[in-house]
C-alpha angles and dihedrals in degrees: 000000000000125000118200113212129181141162130256095263090077090090097204113144120264088243092059092043092052095043092052094042095235121163114226123201113197128229117218128258111203133193121184092264104026144035131208138186110239110252093356106076100001133051129202090252091053091046092062091045090055092048089056094043096047099034092225140096118241125241121227127223134203124247109271120243090240092058091051090049092053094050095041092049092051093058097038089054088053090056100257131139111221136226115190125184125162142140117349115277087233090064105040144015088237092097094050091047090052089052091051092049093049090054090053096048111034114316096190092061099041119073118193115199123192105226090199084214148069139227114008090348079080088041092060090055091048091053089052092046092053091048090053092045092052090050088059098253114156123242097255092054092044089054090050092050093046091052088058093041091054089067090059099054115108117195127181128172131188114215114212097195129020094211096100093047089048099043091045090056093249097125134023124262089247091053090050092050091046091049093048095048094049094037092234116185099195120211110219119203127193112225128164090357095303136096118247133179102248101175138000108213113188124216132018122014089247089071090058092045091051090049091056091045090051090052096054091045089053088051092051096106091059099034122131098230099206095095145348117199129204111193126181144169101237092313096132097155092051090048092053091049093052094041094053092052096044092045089062095040096047103036113187095016118124103247111188125193119203138171117239117245127237099272094054092041091051089061102040108026138223116321096032113137134179142191114214129184145142130246127214122262111280 
């Protein structure tokens, strides 16, 4: 038996998580006077309410080793082998803590895979992992396949406002001023486990959305047609716009829309939206 485990940054819907029988361990979202478990006792909507009420941005914290040990032990004792994949090791200590916990519990039955991604970039790997599991593939082979699959995930996000990047110390004051004056809607891509500014569209958000749509259409000949994911932080209108175009362009492909959780939203802000997909092996 194989148990698929992930962290709360995967941003798949609860319906998908439950249907596929995936265990989710939450990261923490912390304000100066309170702490919450992502997706457990705080929602994305409530997160933004608290930001407005408190006048501060939250900080996020990795999953502790002790929490991993508790969850891993539960499933090992039930006779499972475990696959864990979560946020890129370049972005959080969560990966390293999972490694430490596996060594304490039963390293030969727990396989930790670096997603090299975030949000539903992880979600795409989880969908693959569950497909392999349901085909009867063992945990060691699933881990091997996911490691290769992680190199084929393409994630791009358009950021509506640079405030969260700026206030969170993720861009300089000059960059924020420059971005505001020129109305830049940066497109952030995840490559090699890190976030990079891929493009800097200027003007309305629609220009950035169209740029992302153009990119996936250009990638159509090499697209892995299992799933396309559209993930957003309360940007429902933008999501509908992208979905309607991709639905016509990629007829028959499973296009899934999801709302980003609190950890991802804490770093990118309201209005952020991404298109995430996999390409075929070169």
